Structures are given as structure tokens and as C-alpha cells.
RODO-2510 file (C-alpha; in nm, 4 decimals, decimal comma):
residues 232
     n   res          X          Y          Z
     1     m     5,6358     9,7251    16,8991
     2     h     5,9200     9,5703    17,1716
     3     t     5,9139     9,9306    17,2771
     4     i     5,5783     9,9609    17,3085
     5     v     5,5866     9,6839    17,5580
     6     g     5,8937     9,7966    17,7465
     7     e     5,6769    10,0984    17,8359
     8     q     5,4160     9,8623    18,0346
     9     h     5,5333     9,7612    18,3948
    10     q     5,4751     9,4193    18,2388
    11     g     5,7506     9,4437    17,9868
    12     q     5,9926     9,4712    18,2660
    13     p     6,2764     9,2271    18,2970
    14     a     6,1942     9,1125    18,5962
    15     n     5,8581     9,0529    18,5140
    16     s     5,7019     8,7661    18,2356
    17     y     5,4306     8,8119    17,9812
    18     l     5,2854     8,6621    17,6894
    19     m     5,2714     8,8929    17,4021
    20     l     4,9751     8,9143    17,1353
    21     w     4,9744     9,0944    16,8495
    22     i     4,6225     9,1290    16,7045
    23     p     4,6478     9,2906    16,3767
    24     l     4,3106     9,5451    16,2871
    25     r     4,0819     9,3909    15,9849
    26     m     4,0703     9,5772    15,6822
    27     r     3,8720     9,4882    15,3651
    28     q     4,1751     9,3826    15,1944
    29     h     4,2140     9,0578    15,4056
    30     v     3,9113     8,9614    15,2729
    31     p     3,9519     8,9188    14,8766
    32     p     3,7469     8,7370    14,6873
    33     r     3,7999     8,3498    14,6215
    34     n     3,7412     8,2250    14,2558
    35     g     3,5761     8,5264    14,1603
    36     n     3,3278     8,4786    14,4479
    37     s     3,2493     8,7189    14,7263
    38     y     3,4439     8,5712    15,0257
    39     g     3,1874     8,7337    15,3385
    40     a     3,3988     8,8645    15,6449
    41     i     3,2142     8,6736    15,9506
    42     i     3,1428     9,0319    16,0845
    43     e     3,1313     9,3069    15,8633
    44     k     3,3665     9,5539    16,0518
    45     f     3,7103     9,6580    15,9405
    46     p     3,8479     9,8775    16,2138
    47     g     4,1892     9,8860    16,0318
    48     d     4,0556    10,0817    15,7807
    49     d     3,8642    10,3396    15,9906
    50     a     3,9762    10,2514    16,3882
    51     s     3,8714    10,6487    16,4744
    52     q     3,4942    10,4909    16,4258
    53     e     3,5580    10,1038    16,5230
    54     l     3,7722    10,1742    16,8530
    55     s     3,5772    10,5262    16,9400
    56     f     3,4890    10,2409    17,2676
    57     l     3,8192    10,2783    17,4000
    58     h     3,7431    10,6459    17,4856
    59     e     3,4007    10,5961    17,6851
    60     p     3,4027    10,6760    18,0597
    61     s     3,1531    10,4073    18,0700
    62     l     3,4065    10,1010    18,0047
    63     p     3,5882    10,0187    18,2984
    64     g     3,1871     9,9415    18,4171
    65     r     3,1111     9,7393    18,0931
    66     i     3,3926     9,5230    18,0863
    67     a     3,3158     9,4932    18,5115
    68     s     3,0141     9,3380    18,4238
    69     i     3,1191     9,0857    18,1957
    70     l     3,4319     8,9072    18,3813
    71     p     3,1726     8,7558    18,6428
    72     l     3,0331     8,5336    18,3744
    73     l     3,3887     8,4110    18,2469
    74     k     3,5444     8,0723    18,3497
    75     s     3,8902     8,1611    18,4339
    76     l     3,9659     8,5000    18,3558
    77     e     4,0462     8,7283    18,6742
    78     s     4,1764     9,0560    18,5985
    79     v     4,1679     9,2869    18,2945
    80     e     4,4356     9,5864    18,2322
    81     f     4,3888     9,9016    17,9876
    82     a     4,7761    10,0786    17,9771
    83     g     4,5894    10,3955    17,8289
    84     n     4,6748    10,6564    17,5604
    85     q     4,6921    11,0111    17,4735
    86     n     4,2874    10,9757    17,4388
    87     a     4,1991    10,7683    17,7206
    88     d     4,3419    10,6944    18,1017
    89     g     4,4257    10,3587    18,1497
    90     f     4,2521    10,1067    18,4349
    91     k     4,2521     9,7437    18,5937
    92     l     4,0072     9,5393    18,6893
    93     k     4,0273     9,2747    18,9208
    94     l     3,7556     9,0264    19,0124
    95     a     3,7769     8,8652    19,3964
    96     l     3,5169     8,6211    19,4803
    97     d     3,3288     8,5671    19,8348
    98     a     3,4577     8,3328    20,0507
    99     d     3,3204     7,9177    19,9642
   100     s     3,2462     8,0981    19,6399
   101     r     3,3405     8,0019    19,2717
   102     r     3,3131     8,0718    18,9494
   103     v     3,0848     7,9855    18,7136
   104     d     3,1657     7,6745    18,5012
   105     h     2,8510     7,6385    18,2466
   106     k     2,8278     7,2661    18,3478
   107     s     2,7701     7,2399    18,7124
   108     r     2,3542     7,1683    18,7634
   109     a     2,3185     7,4241    19,0611
   110     m     2,5875     7,6545    19,1967
   111     k     2,6415     8,0362    19,2517
   112     a     2,9046     8,2526    19,2640
   113     t     2,9298     8,6166    19,4365
   114     g     3,1865     8,9017    19,5173
   115     i     3,3182     9,2206    19,3614
   116     v     3,5278     9,3418    19,0508
   117     q     3,7511     9,6085    19,2036
   118     e     3,9413     9,8859    19,0285
   119     t     4,2920     9,8293    19,1505
   120     r     4,4357    10,1940    19,0624
   121     s     4,2096    10,3902    19,2725
   122     r     4,1258    10,0989    19,5077
   123     g     3,7625    10,1222    19,4649
   124     e     3,4699     9,8548    19,4191
   125     q     3,4023     9,9107    19,0319
   126     l     3,0616     9,6138    19,0781
   127     r     2,9108     9,3687    19,3166
   128     f     2,7565     9,0740    19,2102
   129     y     2,5507     8,7682    19,2694
   130     v     2,5116     8,4665    18,9972
   131     r     2,3373     8,1867    18,9924
   132     q     2,3914     7,9243    18,7562
   133     v     2,1435     7,6012    18,6644
   134     a     2,3091     7,3613    18,4088
   135     q     2,1442     7,0525    18,2669
   136     p     2,3710     6,9313    17,9697
   137     a     2,3282     6,5956    17,7994
   138     s     1,9612     6,5119    18,0204
   139     a     1,5837     6,4266    17,9161
   140     p     1,3817     6,5711    17,7102
   141     f     1,6657     6,8375    17,5754
   142     q     1,8715     6,5114    17,3881
   143     q     1,5497     6,4507    17,2400
   144     l     1,4772     6,7648    17,1532
   145     q     1,8013     6,8164    16,9695
   146     r     1,7112     6,4981    16,7463
   147     l     1,4717     6,6269    16,5996
   148     d     1,3970     6,7369    16,2681
   149     t     1,2772     7,0434    16,3077
   150     w     1,5731     7,1036    16,5581
   151     p     1,6896     7,4861    16,4967
   152     k     1,9544     7,5358    16,2221
   153     t     2,2193     7,7936    16,1923
   154     m     2,4212     7,8715    15,9211
   155     r     2,8131     7,8846    15,9644
   156     q     3,1037     7,9382    15,7411
   157     n     3,3318     7,6206    15,6512
   158     a     3,6853     7,6060    15,5546
   159     s     3,6096     7,6358    15,2278
   160     g     3,4632     8,0154    15,2898
   161     a     3,0975     7,8982    15,1977
   162     r     2,8473     7,9570    15,4116
   163     e     2,6145     7,6191    15,5470
   164     q     2,3126     7,5124    15,7437
   165     v     2,4112     7,2909    16,0458
   166     s     2,1928     7,1744    16,3563
   167     d     2,2124     7,4379    16,6689
   168     t     2,4963     7,3524    16,9300
   169     s     2,2797     7,4841    17,2745
   170     e     2,3106     7,3267    17,5641
   171     a     2,0602     7,3242    17,8590
   172     e     2,2119     7,5876    18,0405
   173     g     2,1635     7,9458    18,1736
   174     a     2,2251     8,1891    18,4472
   175     v     2,1243     8,4573    18,5909
   176     m     2,3710     8,7837    18,7064
   177     i     2,2513     9,0335    18,9412
   178     a     2,5107     9,3273    19,0169
   179     h     2,4999     9,7029    19,1254
   180     a     2,7758     9,9974    19,1281
   181     d     2,7983    10,2628    19,3981
   182     g     2,8564    10,6222    19,2821
   183     d     2,7251    10,6354    18,9656
   184     v     2,3500    10,7031    18,8895
   185     a     1,9843    10,5501    18,9876
   186     h     1,9780    10,3278    18,6989
   187     l     1,8619     9,9716    18,5814
   188     q     1,9776     9,7374    18,2954
   189     l     1,8456     9,4603    18,1879
   190     r     2,0350     9,2487    17,9156
   191     w     2,0109     8,9164    17,7204
   192     a     2,3131     8,7245    17,6789
   193     v     2,3476     8,3954    17,5052
   194     f     2,7482     8,3568    17,5630
   195     l     2,8406     8,7337    17,6707
   196     p     2,6667     9,0513    17,6837
   197     t     2,8886     9,2049    17,3911
   198     e     2,6222     9,3958    17,2335
   199     e     2,3830     9,6303    17,2858
   200     g     2,0814     9,6489    17,1117
   201     t     1,6896     9,5149    17,0817
   202     q     1,7559     9,2479    17,3599
   203     t     1,8586     9,5587    17,6521
   204     y     1,6058     9,7474    17,8636
   205     e     1,7049    10,0443    18,0009
   206     a     1,5513    10,2321    18,3163
   207     s     1,6419    10,5501    18,5431
   208     f     1,4383    10,5872    18,8481
   209     g     1,4199    10,8653    19,1253
   210     s     1,7822    10,9838    19,3038
   211     g     2,0341    10,7958    19,3992
   212     k     2,3842    10,6746    19,2653
   213     r     2,3339    10,2859    19,2686
   214     r     2,3460    10,1413    18,9393
   215     y     2,1749     9,8267    18,8993
   216     q     2,2210     9,5502    18,6307
   217     i     2,0408     9,1865    18,5758
   218     v     2,1836     8,9661    18,3036
   219     l     1,9793     8,6420    18,1561
   220     h     2,2137     8,3705    18,0363
   221     g     2,0806     8,1074    17,8312
   222     q     2,1558     7,8939    17,5389
   223     f     1,8509     7,6762    17,5066
   224     f     1,5988     7,8390    17,2620
   225     v     1,3227     7,7192    17,0676
   226     d     1,4711     7,9229    16,7253
   227     a     1,7635     7,9392    16,5689
   228     g     1,7645     8,3430    16,6056
   229     r     1,8136     8,2667    17,0077
   230     r     1,5225     8,4972    17,0690
   231     g     1,2180     8,2708    17,1383
   232     r     1,1546     8,2451    17,5420
***
């Protein structure tokens, strides 16, 4: 492990760093308990078949996909992928415009604008505009959360059993409008309760005409009328 770190510039003697080792989940890590199935939160096991579960690390679209997430985070400013024999490395860094600040998911009304750069090539990966509105612990949302009909969701408790609890949504939402040049003329609209890390039925895409600008709109919200967070 120290050999791998020593090959990266962060691991040089003059630098300080935090090393976090993340073991890849395997099926043997979630054995039965008391004869009953102890299910994993997500039924994916990259330690058993890394070629399938980690194939996204080799996709050319990975830098752009990570760039679209950075503006929605509260603190993280840069992400670097060291690369390997199958994929080139990259480093992304977020830079805010003057008089702009990061989204905090608490302020009643605020905006964040800026760019995400690919620092190795010095190119602009994404330009973004985020508008946030939050009304936590305010009427009528507080009263709705106390109703018996308030949505319920399932969670896994400390003993591994599934139990039903009240949904913890807050009255908060945001929209991000972003574009990237040097790509293809394309529009993507995504729903994101927390972060747009999963693509599927809640993603809408369309290609249009000629051009090299890719647009992305992310609609973020927590307060929904159903536990599946699909109602609107």
C-alpha cells in the first residue's frame, strides 16, 4: 500500500496526506446471522467481479460526470483520479465566481456560480449556475411531518433487521444549470434527491442539431409526497 502511495505526488515526503483504504465488498462479507439472511444495503459486490462493477473508471465520460457533481457539494473542492494501466488520470478543481458561495442546503435563498476546471489540461470542464431555496422547520411543512399519513421508509437497524421509520425529508430544493463546450449538442435533465450519482428512469436526454455544447439541468429536492420520492 505504501508503495502505491509513494508513486503519487501526494505521497512525497514534503506533502501531508490522509490515506483511506476502502476494501471492495464481497458476498462473504455479509454472511447470514442466526440462520437468517443479512442483506446488504446495495446488492453489488465489486470485490467478486471488479471488471464489471468498476468498469466506469475507464469510461471517457467519467471526468464530466464527476464535474457535474462538484457544484452540488458543500465543501469538496477538487477530485483527482491517479489513473492506471487502463485509464488516464485527471484532476478536477472547482472555482467560484466573485461574491458566490457553495450551496449549504440550509439558506433560504442563495446562488452559486463558477466553473470546474481540468487542471492538468488547464481546460474548462463545466460552467454552472445553482439556485437554492430552503425552508426547514417552517409551516406548513412541520405540521405535515407530524401527520400519521406522512411517508414512511425502510432502514436497516443496528441488528441488521429492516424496520419502518418516518421519512426525514426537509423542505429544501435547488436547481443547477450547467454547460460544457467541446462536446456534442446534447441536453440532459436529471432528478437528484441527494446527488445525481445514479442514471436511470429519472434521467431525460435529447440530442439536437449541430454544435459542441452539452447542457445539463439537475433538479434537486428532498420534500416529496411519497416515500419513493417520485411524486411532484
